[in-house]
C-alpha positions in Angstrom: -14.4 -9.1 18.5 -12.7 -8.9 15.2 -12.4 -4.9 15.3 -10.8 -5.4 18.9 -8.3 -7.9 17.7 -7.4 -5.6 14.8 -7.2 -2.8 16.9 -4.6 -4.8 19.2 -2.8 -6.0 16.6 -2.0 -2.3 14.9 -1.6 -0.7 18.5 1.5 -3.4 18.7 2.9 -3.1 15.4 3.0 0.6 15.8 4.8 0.4 18.9 7.4 -2.2 17.4 7.8 0.8 14.3 8.6 3.7 16.8 11.2 0.9 19.1 12.5 0.7 15.5 12.8 3.7 14.8 14.5 5.0 18.2 16.7 2.0 18.2 17.8 3.2 14.6 18.5 7.1 15.3 20.3 5.8 18.9 22.8 4.0 16.6 23.2 6.7 14.3 23.8 9.0 17.2 26.7 6.6 18.6 28.5 5.5 15.8 31.1 2.4 16.2 34.8 4.1 17.4 36.7 5.0 15.9 35.0 6.7 12.4 38.3 8.3 11.5 42.3 8.3 12.1 42.9 8.1 15.8 46.6 9.7 17.0 48.8 8.1 19.5 51.2 10.6 21.2 54.9 9.6 22.4 56.8 12.0 24.0 60.1 10.9 23.4 61.8 10.8 19.4 61.1 8.2 16.9 63.0 5.1 18.1 63.3 5.0 21.3 61.7 1.7 23.7 58.1 3.7 23.9 57.9 4.4 20.7 58.7 1.1 19.5 55.6 -0.4 21.5 53.5 2.0 19.9 54.5 1.2 16.8 54.3 -2.0 17.3 50.6 -2.3 18.5 49.3 0.4 16.0 49.4 -2.1 12.8 47.0 -4.5 15.5 44.5 -1.8 15.5 44.5 -0.4 12.4 43.4 -3.9 11.8 40.6 -4.4 14.6 39.6 -0.2 13.8 39.6 -0.2 9.7 41.1 3.3 10.3 44.3 5.3 10.8 46.8 5.3 14.1 49.3 8.2 13.6 52.1 8.0 15.7 52.6 11.4 16.7 56.2 11.5 18.7 56.2 15.4 21.0 59.5 14.9 22.9 60.6 17.6 25.1 60.9 18.7 28.8 60.7 14.6 30.1 57.5 14.0 28.3 55.9 16.7 30.1 55.3 18.6 26.2 53.4 15.1 25.2 51.5 14.6 28.3 50.6 17.8 28.4 49.2 17.9 24.9 47.4 14.6 25.3 45.6 16.3 28.6 44.4 19.2 27.0 42.9 17.5 24.3 39.0 16.7 23.7 38.2 13.3 25.8 36.7 11.8 22.4 39.3 8.9 22.3 41.0 9.8 19.3 44.1 11.3 21.0 45.8 8.5 23.0 49.1 8.8 25.6 52.1 6.4 25.2 52.8 7.2 28.9 55.9 5.6 30.3 57.3 5.8 33.8 58.7 9.1 33.6 54.8 9.7 34.0 55.7 8.6 38.0 58.6 10.6 38.0 58.5 13.8 36.8 55.7 14.7 39.5 58.7 14.4 41.9 61.2 16.4 39.6 59.4 19.6 39.1 57.5 21.8 41.5 54.9 22.4 39.3 53.5 20.6 35.9 51.1 22.1 33.3 48.7 18.8 34.3 47.4 17.2 37.1 48.8 13.5 36.8 46.2 12.2 39.0 43.3 14.1 37.9 43.8 15.1 34.3 44.3 11.7 32.4 42.8 8.2 32.7 44.7 4.8 32.8 43.6 2.5 30.0 46.3 -0.5 29.8 49.7 -0.9 31.4 51.8 -2.0 27.3 55.0 -3.4 29.0 57.2 -3.7 31.6 61.0 -3.7 31.3 63.3 -4.8 34.1 66.9 -2.7 34.7 69.5 -4.9 34.9 72.3 -4.5 37.6 75.8 -4.6 35.7 79.0 -4.0 37.1 82.6 -4.2 35.6 83.8 -7.9 35.7 86.7 -6.5 37.9 84.5 -5.8 40.6 84.9 -8.6 43.1 81.0 -8.8 43.5 79.4 -12.2 42.0 76.0 -11.2 44.0 74.2 -8.5 45.6 75.1 -9.6 49.1 78.8 -9.5 47.9 78.1 -6.2 46.4 76.8 -4.5 49.5 79.6 -5.8 51.9 82.1 -4.5 49.0 80.6 -1.3 48.7 79.7 -1.0 52.7 83.5 -1.0 53.1 84.4 2.0 50.6 81.3 4.7 51.0 81.4 7.4 48.9 84.3 5.2 46.4 82.0 3.8 44.1 80.5 5.5 40.7 77.7 4.2 38.8 76.5 5.8 35.8 72.9 6.3 34.1 71.8 7.9 30.5 71.0 10.9 32.6 69.9 13.0 35.9 66.3 12.0 36.9 66.4 8.8 34.5 64.7 5.7 35.5 68.2 4.0 35.9 69.6 7.0 38.3 66.1 6.9 40.7 66.6 2.8 40.6 70.0 3.3 41.6 69.4 5.6 44.4 66.2 3.6 45.3 69.0 1.0 45.6 71.5 3.2 47.6 68.5 4.5 50.0 67.2 0.7 51.0 70.7 -0.5 51.4 72.0 2.1 53.3 75.3 2.6 51.1 77.1 5.6 49.7 78.1 5.8 45.9 78.2 8.6 43.4 76.2 9.3 40.5 77.7 10.2 37.0 74.9 11.0 34.5 75.8 10.8 30.8 73.6 11.9 28.0 72.3 8.1 27.2 72.2 4.6 28.0 75.4 4.2 25.0 77.7 6.5 26.2 77.3 4.8 29.6 77.8 1.4 29.0 80.8 2.2 27.0 82.5 3.5 30.1 81.4 0.7 32.4 82.3 -1.7 29.9 85.8 0.2 29.7 86.0 0.2 33.8 85.6 4.1 34.1 82.8 3.3 36.5 81.8 0.1 38.4 78.0 -0.4 37.9 74.8 0.8 36.3 71.0 0.1 36.3 70.4 -0.4 32.3 67.5 -1.6 30.6 68.1 -4.7 29.2 68.2 -4.5 25.2 71.9 -1.9 25.2 72.9 -4.5 27.9 72.8 -7.6 27.2 75.1 -8.2 24.4 77.8 -7.1 27.1 76.4 -9.4 29.7 76.5 -12.3 26.9 80.2 -11.5 26.1 81.4 -11.2 29.9 82.5 -8.0 29.3 79.5 -6.8 32.2 78.2 -8.9 35.0 74.3 -9.4 35.7 74.1 -9.5 39.1 70.5 -9.0 39.9 67.2 -7.3 38.1 65.5 -5.1 39.5 61.8 -5.9 38.7 59.5 -8.1 41.2 59.5 -11.3 39.0 62.7 -12.4 37.0 62.7 -11.4 33.2 61.6 -13.7 30.7 65.2 -12.6 28.9 67.5 -13.1 31.7 65.6 -16.0 33.8 69.0 -17.0 35.3 69.2 -14.0 36.7 67.8 -13.4 40.4 65.9 -10.1 41.6 67.1 -7.9 43.7 64.0 -8.5 46.3 65.2 -12.0 46.8 68.6 -11.5 46.8 68.1 -10.0 50.3 66.9 -6.4 49.7 63.0 -7.1 50.5 60.6 -5.1 49.0 63.0 -3.8 45.9 60.9 -3.2 42.9 61.7 -0.8 40.1 60.9 -0.9 36.5 60.9 0.6 32.9 57.6 0.9 32.1 55.0 2.1 28.9 51.2 2.2 29.2 48.3 3.9 27.3 46.2 6.9 29.3 43.6 9.5 27.5 42.0 12.7 28.6 39.8 12.4 32.2 36.2 12.3 30.3 36.0 9.5 28.1 32.8 7.8 28.2 32.9 4.2 30.1 32.2 2.1 27.5 34.5 3.1 25.4 36.8 3.6 28.0 36.6 -0.7 28.2 36.9 -1.0 24.3 39.9 0.7 24.2 41.0 -1.6 26.7 40.1 -4.8 24.9 41.5 -3.7 22.0 44.6 -2.7 23.0 45.2 -6.0 25.5 44.5 -8.1 22.8 47.0 -6.0 20.6 50.1 -6.1 22.8 49.4 -9.7 23.9 48.8 -11.3 20.3 51.9 -13.5 19.4 53.6 -12.0 17.0 53.5 -8.4 19.2 54.7 -10.1 22.1 57.7 -11.9 20.2 58.7 -8.8 18.9 58.4 -7.1 22.6 60.6 -10.1 23.9 63.3 -9.3 21.8 63.4 -5.7 23.3 64.0 -7.4 27.0 60.8 -6.6 27.7 57.7 -8.0 28.6 53.9 -7.2 27.4 50.9 -6.5 30.3 48.0 -5.5 28.8 46.5 -4.7 32.3 42.9 -3.1 32.9 42.2 0.2 34.1 41.9 0.0 37.3 44.8 -2.3 37.9 46.8 0.3 35.5 45.5 3.0 37.6 46.8 1.9 40.8 50.2 1.5 39.9 50.6 5.0 38.7 49.0 5.9 42.1 51.5 4.0 44.1 54.5 5.0 41.4 54.1 8.7 42.2 54.4 9.2 46.0 57.5 6.1 45.7 59.9 8.3 43.4 58.7 11.5 45.3 60.1 10.4 48.4 63.2 8.3 46.6 63.7 11.7 44.7 63.2 14.0 48.0 65.8 11.4 50.0 68.5 11.9 47.1 68.1 15.3 46.6 68.2 14.5 42.4 67.4 17.5 40.1 65.9 17.6 36.8 69.1 19.4 35.8 
């Protein structure tokens, strides 16, 4: 009887030893992420809104991960160069893309892309969203959206709207408004938001869909009049300004957004960790406060929510681009 007990105990100890060895081997085969620096590719030069979000989030990630986070600016071709670089990278979580609303626009602007926007990248989390301010020159006799529409309909093709460039977010937001309200306006593209706003303030053009940061000082000084914001919800930066949708254009929604993506093929467990860490970083109190100063709002959405948004953006803007005959040049 004692021999049987001794044999049973020895067998149990052997089993536990083998299990411990297996767990050690599994742990060694799947080390904690990350074990080396992580690169976040930004398809814009340093200093812009998308780059700013990446640089605000990265210190938090460094704290959590104990590894360096390198911001790699790869501007060119309307973010296509940087996006393609990430799409063709190894899906191990060490090369990420800080994408923007141009991701949903480029499929409509370009007949052929070097990557498939619906297959080659996976959405991790939307980082931030920013509305466009529907700003008009104060000499225009319109204090709200309804008055503007009525005024514009009596002057088809007589009002000029400016934008930071052909195919830019502000340009397409304006075209969407024209299509939904059936008014005719003339597009005047500029090379950037700053010169466009200068001419708007001077009265050379009558209106602009501008991001908040460059237009807010002029709105507060009275040199421009903000009659609406473009998002479905009111902006924290301009809570007194109504949305276009609540001003009578039901369903209107346009925004400038940023989000993190990775090459398709990232392991589900790693994708979940990346989302959790990115959402924690962007919604932390100090990062949130800095993003709000720029007129944007932190999001931190789930991969599923972000993917649904991206899949809705592509056909939406492709339709606007075709209807308004917008080109990339």
